[in-house]
N, C-alpha and C positions, 0 to 999 in steps of 0.2 A: 754391194749389188751383185758382184761377180760370184761371191760365195753362195748367195741365195740361188742364183741361176745354176751353179754347179751342183748344188744339192737337189734342185728340181730335176736336172738331167740324170743324176745318179738314181733317183727314185723312179724315173721313167724307164731306165734300163732294167731295173729289177721288177717293175710291175708290168702288167699287160697293157701296153700303150694303146692298143686298139680299143679295149673296153673303156679305158680312161677318156680317150678323145671322143668316143661315141657318146659317152655321158655328157661331156662338156658341150658338144654340139647339139645334143638333145636339149639341154638347158637353154642354150642360145636360141634354138628354134621355138621353144615354148615362150620365152620372153618376147620374141618377135611376134608371135601369134597373139599374145595377150596385150602387149603395150604398143606394138607397131615398131617400125624400124628406127624412126628418129628418137623415140623415147628410149629404146634399147641402146642406141649409140650414146645417148646422153648418160645413161646409167653406166655403161662401160667406160666412158671417158672419165667420169668422176671416180669410179672404182680404181682406174689406173692412176689417176692423180693422187688419190688417197694412199695407194700403195707406194708411189714414188716418194711422197712426203714422209710417210711413215718409215720407209727404209732409210731415208736421209736423216731424219731426226733421231730415230730410235736405234739406228745402226751403231752409233757411237754415243756413249753416255755423256761424254764431255760436250759434244755438240748440242745435246738436248739441254744441258745445264746452261750453256751459253745462250741458247735461245730463250730459256726462261728468264735469265738475267736481263736480257734486252726488253722483255715484256714486263716483268715484275722487278722492281728495284731490289737489289740483293739484301738490304738490311731490314726490310719491312715484313716479309713473309717467312723467310727461312732464318 
């Protein structure tokens, strides 16, 4: 997680942060206008949850294999 955040901050230092954040906030404003604030928050929360789960499971390949072994018995599928 720290590596991902450090990469994001490195890219922000090299890019024009004003243009990037204005685009991000424009997208948020359009989402609020189209869906409303509660649906936009719902979308943002599930996006954040998906990011956290994805970073946790796919950040380390051994964690993902252990997760699959808990869901699927090791001898049947692989």
